N, C-alpha and C positions, 0 to 999 in steps of 0.2 A: 802876318798882321797881328798882334796881342792886342788888348785889350782888357783894361786893367776892369777887376770887377767894382760893380756897380753898389750893387744892393747886397744889405746892412746881411742881410740872413746866408750870406757870401761868403764872412769876417767875423763874422761867430763858428767858434770853438763846442761842437756840440758837449752833451755826456754821455747822451747815450746813439747805440746805432743796435740795427735790426739782422742776423745772416738769416737769410733764408734759403731752404733745400726747397726747391722745386722737384715731383713729379719727374718734371720730361721736359728737356728745351736744355740751350746750354746751360741756365742757373742751375740744374742739376748737383756743382760743387759747391756750391750754393755763393750769393750776391751779397750784395755788401749794402744797406740803406744808412745812410745816418739822417738823424730827428735835425725836425726842424722847429726854431723854438722861439719862430714867433711868428701873430698874426699877421701875415699881409704886415712885413717888413715892423710889424707896432711888436712890440713890451706888453708880456701875458705876467700874468700877479706867478703861478709857479713857473719862469720856462720846464721846467727838464719833465715834470708832469703836466705839461702837454704835447712835451719832445717827442713820451710814453704810449699817452691816448692816442697820439696820431698815428706811430708808428704798427700799434695796436690795433685798428682801424685799416689802416691799409692788407696790412694780414688779413683781420676779416675779411677785409674784402672781395681779395685772390681767395679764399676759405682753401679749404679740405680738394677742392676737387683739384688746384693748382696747388698747393702748395704741402710736401713733404714731412717737415717739422721748420722752426728758426725758435730764433735764440734771441732774442730785448739783449744788452747789453751796460751795465754800466760802466765807463769807461774813465771816469776815477775813481772808481773800487777795483776796476780787471774784474765783473767779476757778472754773473748769471743776474738778470733781476724775472723774468718771466720765458716762460718754451711753453710754441703749439706742436704738439702732435694732432700728425689730420684723421689721428681712430681721438682722442679722449680732449682734441680743444686745448684751452688754454687750464697748460698746471701752473705749481709752485715751482 
């Protein structure tokens, strides 16, 4: 049984994504997380920046005890925006 996508955030094309490399476990090869750019299905003033901040909060929450490194990538320009290293934190 297939279900239609009902939430508006599921139909949105995100501006950014994060590739997270975990220290151990199934995500050692890198897991991809896409930014959610709506606040409870409501628009925000700057969706791109809202999505970046959300991805950074997620990675900060896991911290260096779980995350070896992480990249936040702009999908429109296909370039790295932010980088997280477990021993240095956020670097440009």
